[in-house]
N, C-alpha and C positions, 0 to 999 in steps of 0.2 A: 504493501498501498504505501502510496508516494506520500511525502511530507508536505508537499507544494499540491494546491489542488489548480487545477485548469483556470482562467479566465471565466469570470460570469460577466462582466461588466469593462468595457473600455474606458478608460478614464484620462484625461489631458497630460500630453507627456512631454517632457523635455528632452534635450539630444544631452549625454554624456557619453565622452570617450575614454577610453580605458587600455591598458595592457597590461596580456594576462600571459600565463606560458599557455604554449601551444597544448597542453595536458588538460589544462582548465577549460581552453576552449574548447575541446573535445568530449570531457565531461559536462560540458553547460549544454551543448549541443544534443547531446544522448538524453541528457534529463530532459529537455525541452520535448524531444521528440517522443520519449516515454509517459510525457501526462498531454501532450496534446496541445502544447502549446509554444511559443514562441522564446527563444534566449533573452529578451528583452524584459519580458514579463519575469522568467526564473529569478534573473537579478535582481530585477524590482521587490518581487516578494521574499528573496532570502533577507537583502536587505532589509525589510521591514519586520521581515520573523527577529532579525538581529536586535534591532533598534526596538523592540517590544519588550524581549528578552534581559537586555543588558540594565539591570538596575544602577549601574553606576552613571551609565550613560542617561538613564530619564531623570535622575538627579541633578546630573548636568543641564539637561534642557530645561527643569525648571526654574533655575539658577538663572539662567539665558533669556527663561521669556521671550520664546522662539517665535520670530514674527516670520510667515512666507510669501511677503515681498521679496520681488527681487531686487527692489534698492534695498533691502540689510541683509543679502547673502552673505553666509558667514564667509571669514578669510581663509584660504586653503592655506596650509601649513605643509613646504616642502621638506617631505623626511629626506634623510641625509644617507646616503649611499651605506649599504652595510656592509 
C-alpha cells in the first residue's frame, strides 16, 4: 500500500528547479508510476508530509508567522560544500 495517495484535485502550482542524483530521479519516477501520479505531485506530497511531521519546523513556522505572499518569501541560505 503506497504511503502517498494519487491526486484528487489540482492546485495552483509554482515552478521549482532542483538537482538530484540519477538514482533518486529514477526512484521518484517509479514511485509516481506506482501510484499513478506525476513526479511533481510525489515531490509536493512528500514535502507536505515532511513539513507536517517535523515538530521543530512547526515551532519555527509558528515563530516566523509565515505569510504566503511572494513579496515575503523566505531568504534561501546556500549550503556549504560538504
